[in-house]
C-alpha positions in Angstrom: 44.8 -24.8 112.7 45.7 -22.7 108.9 42.0 -21.8 107.2 41.1 -22.6 104.0 37.5 -21.3 102.5 37.2 -23.6 99.2 35.2 -21.3 96.6 34.8 -24.1 93.6 30.9 -25.6 92.7 32.3 -28.9 92.4 30.8 -30.4 94.7 33.9 -33.9 94.8 36.2 -31.3 94.6 36.0 -29.6 97.4 34.7 -33.3 99.4 38.5 -34.1 97.7 40.8 -31.4 99.0 38.5 -31.0 102.2 39.8 -35.0 103.2 43.6 -34.4 101.9 44.2 -30.6 103.3 43.0 -32.2 106.8 46.6 -34.6 106.4 48.6 -31.1 106.1 46.4 -29.4 109.3 44.6 -27.1 107.5 41.4 -26.1 107.9 38.8 -26.9 105.0 34.9 -24.9 104.4 33.7 -25.4 101.1 30.6 -23.1 99.6 29.5 -24.0 95.6 27.8 -20.4 94.7 30.3 -17.1 94.6 27.5 -15.5 96.9 27.6 -18.2 99.7 31.5 -17.4 99.2 31.3 -14.2 100.1 28.8 -14.5 103.2 31.9 -16.9 104.7 34.5 -15.0 104.1 32.4 -11.3 105.4 31.5 -13.7 108.5 34.2 -15.3 108.9 38.2 -15.5 109.6 40.2 -17.3 107.3 43.5 -17.6 106.4 43.8 -18.5 102.5 40.5 -18.5 99.1 41.2 -21.7 97.0 38.8 -19.4 94.3 37.5 -21.5 91.0 37.5 -19.0 88.0 34.3 -21.0 85.9 32.0 -20.1 89.0 27.8 -19.8 87.5 26.3 -16.4 88.3 29.3 -14.8 89.6 33.2 -15.3 87.1 35.8 -15.8 89.3 38.0 -12.6 89.2 34.8 -10.6 89.8 34.3 -12.4 93.0 38.4 -11.8 93.5 37.5 -8.0 92.9 34.9 -8.0 95.5 37.5 -9.9 97.9 39.5 -8.0 97.8 37.0 -4.4 98.4 37.4 -5.6 101.5 40.1 -8.2 102.6 43.7 -9.1 101.9 43.6 -12.4 102.6 46.0 -14.6 100.2 43.3 -15.9 96.8 45.2 -18.7 94.9 42.9 -19.1 91.8 41.9 -22.4 90.1 40.6 -22.9 86.4 40.7 -25.0 83.7 41.9 -22.1 81.1 45.4 -22.2 82.5 47.1 -19.3 79.2 49.8 -16.8 80.1 47.6 -14.4 79.9 44.6 -15.8 81.3 47.3 -15.7 84.8 48.3 -12.2 84.2 44.9 -11.3 84.4 43.9 -12.9 87.8 47.5 -11.9 89.2 46.7 -8.0 88.0 43.2 -8.6 89.4 44.6 -9.3 92.7 45.3 -13.0 93.0 48.5 -14.5 94.9 49.0 -17.2 92.8 47.1 -19.3 90.8 47.1 -23.0 89.7 45.7 -24.6 86.3 43.0 -27.6 86.6 43.2 -30.2 87.1 46.5 -30.2 89.2 47.9 -32.3 91.7 46.2 -32.0 95.6 50.0 -31.8 96.6 50.6 -29.0 94.6 47.6 -26.6 95.7 49.4 -27.5 99.0 52.7 -26.4 98.0 50.8 -23.3 97.2 49.1 -22.9 99.7 52.4 -22.8 101.6 54.4 -20.7 99.5 51.6 -17.1 100.2 51.7 -18.2 103.0 55.5 -18.0 103.7 55.1 -15.3 101.3 52.2 -13.4 103.3 54.8 -13.5 106.1 57.3 -12.5 105.3 56.0 -9.7 102.6 54.5 -8.2 105.8 54.9 -5.0 107.3 52.2 -5.0 110.8 50.5 -1.6 110.6 49.2 -1.9 114.5 45.8 -0.1 115.7 47.0 0.7 120.0 43.7 2.0 121.6 44.1 2.1 125.5 43.9 -2.2 126.6 42.5 -2.9 122.8 45.7 -3.4 119.8 45.2 -5.1 116.5 47.1 -6.1 114.0 45.6 -5.0 110.2 48.2 -7.1 108.8 47.3 -10.8 110.7 43.7 -9.4 111.5 43.3 -10.2 114.9 43.2 -7.8 118.0 43.2 -8.5 121.7 41.4 -6.7 124.4 44.2 -6.6 127.2 46.2 -9.9 125.8 43.5 -11.8 125.7 42.1 -12.2 121.8 39.7 -11.4 120.2 37.1 -13.8 117.8 35.8 -11.9 115.2 34.3 -12.0 112.1 35.5 -10.6 108.9 33.1 -8.2 108.8 33.4 -7.2 112.6 37.1 -7.1 112.2 36.4 -4.6 108.8 34.4 -1.7 111.3 36.4 -1.9 114.5 39.5 -1.3 112.4 37.1 1.3 110.6 35.6 2.4 113.3 39.9 2.7 115.1 41.5 4.0 112.7 38.8 7.4 112.7 38.6 7.0 116.8 37.3 10.2 117.5 35.7 11.1 114.9 31.6 10.6 114.5 31.6 7.9 111.3 27.2 8.2 110.4 25.7 4.7 109.0 25.9 6.0 105.2 29.5 6.9 105.8 30.5 3.6 107.4 28.2 1.9 104.3 30.6 3.7 102.0 33.5 2.6 103.4 32.9 -1.4 103.6 31.7 -1.6 100.7 33.0 -5.0 99.9 30.0 -6.0 102.5 26.3 -6.6 101.1 24.2 -3.8 103.4 20.8 -3.3 103.1 20.6 0.2 103.2 16.9 0.4 104.6 17.9 -2.0 107.4 19.4 -2.6 110.9 22.8 -4.2 109.7 24.7 -1.0 110.4 23.2 -1.4 114.3 23.4 -4.9 114.5 26.7 -5.2 113.4 27.8 -2.1 116.1 26.1 -3.9 119.0 27.9 -7.2 118.3 30.9 -5.8 118.1 30.3 -4.3 121.2 29.5 -7.1 123.3 33.0 -8.8 121.6 34.8 -5.7 123.5 32.8 -5.7 127.2 31.2 -2.4 126.3 28.2 -1.9 128.3 25.5 -0.5 126.6 24.5 2.7 128.4 28.4 3.6 129.3 30.8 1.9 126.7 34.8 2.1 126.9 35.0 2.0 123.0 32.2 2.8 120.5 30.6 5.4 121.4 26.6 6.1 119.7 26.3 9.5 118.6 22.0 9.7 118.6 21.0 11.0 114.7 24.5 11.2 114.1 26.1 7.3 113.7 29.3 6.3 116.0 32.5 7.1 117.7 35.4 5.5 118.5 36.5 6.4 122.0 40.3 8.6 121.4 41.5 6.5 124.4 39.9 3.3 124.9 38.3 5.0 128.4 
């Protein structure tokens, strides 16, 4: 089932979309603040984001730029301002489509389906293979020995970063810098916790890891062979 993340501060609209989109086999999760929406996208995988421009605290265009720091997930913008200039700004910021409010829910479904078709048709899959591990960067999926891995957005982003630099030591500071779209706390153990979660899903043993090795005092290295 296609997973949709709606980021809009209108609870009634969110409830309506959740119920309506379900009739098209679209599973909807909603968040009413920009911060919660970004966190949800970092912690889980979604196929499309429906993003309101007029959010409290952080406007939708800023949220979109933050999303584009760490994800290429298709984004459909919603706005009460339907002027040509507003649509151009949204599209130039990285939106895949732009739908002015008020709108018919069926039109939103059509636009979601359209951006998914375009993304599939335009995609040139970037594949990373490390031993039994196969990573499809375009579809944000990974398989280990043919079995799909259930990775959160943050875990997948870290996996791609390490795999792209396999054989090279990446410091914690480098990882934090390269994954700037994620809300790291500079002085806590967030990186280590995320690495630990990723190791568990890769089946790595703490003392004899097959993929991610800790280099004491320097950071982490992804083995070139996966063994």
